[in-house]
MARZANU-611284 format. One line per field, with one value per residue (C-alpha): residue number from 1; residue in one letter; x, y, z. Coordinates in pm, 1 decimal. Layout:
resi = c(NUM / ...)
resn = c(a / ...)
u = c(X / ...)
v = c(Y / ...)
w = c(Z / ...)
END
This chain:
resi = c(1 / 2 / 3 / 4 / 5 / 6 / 7 / 8 / 9 / 10 / 11 / 12 / 13 / 14 / 15 / 16 / 17 / 18 / 19 / 20 / 21 / 22 / 23 / 24 / 25 / 26 / 27 / 28 / 29 / 30 / 31 / 32 / 33 / 34 / 35 / 36 / 37 / 38 / 39 / 40 / 41 / 42 / 43 / 44 / 45 / 46 / 47 / 48 / 49 / 50 / 51 / 52 / 53)
resn = c(m / h / g / v / g / d / v / r / f / f / d / r / v / a / p / l / y / d / r / v / m / p / a / a / d / g / s / v / l / a / a / g / l / d / r / a / e / r / p / i / d / r / l / l / d / v / g / g / g / s / g / r / a)
u = c(-831.9 / -625.5 / -397.3 / -413.9 / -627.6 / -704.4 / -390.3 / -278.3 / -619.3 / -638.9 / -251.3 / -373.3 / -680.4 / -552.3 / -463.1 / -851.7 / -992.6 / -753.5 / -904.3 / -1246.4 / -1303.6 / -1367.9 / -1136.4 / -1300.4 / -1483.2 / -1219.6 / -1555.6 / -1712.1 / -1477.5 / -1351.1 / -1693.9 / -1672.0 / -1351.3 / -1487.6 / -1731.6 / -1483.2 / -1485.6 / -1104.5 / -849.2 / -703.3 / -361.9 / -332.9 / -576.2 / -604.0 / -813.3 / -922.1 / -1173.5 / -988.2 / -1142.8 / -1009.6 / -781.2 / -907.9 / -962.8)
v = c(1100.2 / 1063.1 / 744.7 / 370.4 / 347.6 / 648.2 / 662.0 / 949.5 / 1161.5 / 1089.6 / 1235.7 / 1538.4 / 1569.4 / 1445.4 / 1821.4 / 1906.3 / 1579.0 / 1625.1 / 1951.8 / 1876.1 / 1509.4 / 1495.9 / 1315.8 / 948.4 / 961.2 / 726.3 / 672.6 / 485.3 / 266.6 / 214.7 / 70.2 / -167.9 / -293.6 / -335.9 / -592.9 / -821.3 / -1148.3 / -1223.4 / -1010.6 / -796.1 / -763.3 / -663.6 / -472.0 / -481.7 / -276.9 / -444.8 / -224.8 / 36.0 / 407.1 / 711.2 / 497.3 / 726.9 / 522.7)
w = c(-2315.5 / -1996.2 / -2076.7 / -1940.1 / -1687.6 / -1417.9 / -1235.5 / -1510.3 / -1398.2 / -1026.0 / -991.7 / -1175.2 / -948.4 / -637.8 / -511.8 / -550.6 / -417.6 / -55.3 / -3.1 / -10.9 / 33.0 / 454.3 / 660.9 / 777.9 / 1091.5 / 1333.5 / 1529.9 / 1343.0 / 1183.5 / 1545.9 / 1663.8 / 1339.3 / 1438.3 / 1771.9 / 1640.5 / 1523.9 / 1666.9 / 1741.5 / 1749.5 / 1503.4 / 1467.3 / 1057.7 / 834.0 / 479.1 / 301.7 / -77.9 / -151.0 / -313.5 / -335.4 / -140.2 / 87.1 / 352.1 / 666.0)
END
């Protein structure tokens, strides 16, 4: 259909996706990070998804 995996498909729809996907809410992200019990030196997003935050 689109080739092996989803990379080719996502590359084709990425421009549309960027136009309609709202930006991440920085205040919500900051509130979550404020709950950390230790200082945060690095952050790794391993959940996949849109990569908006």
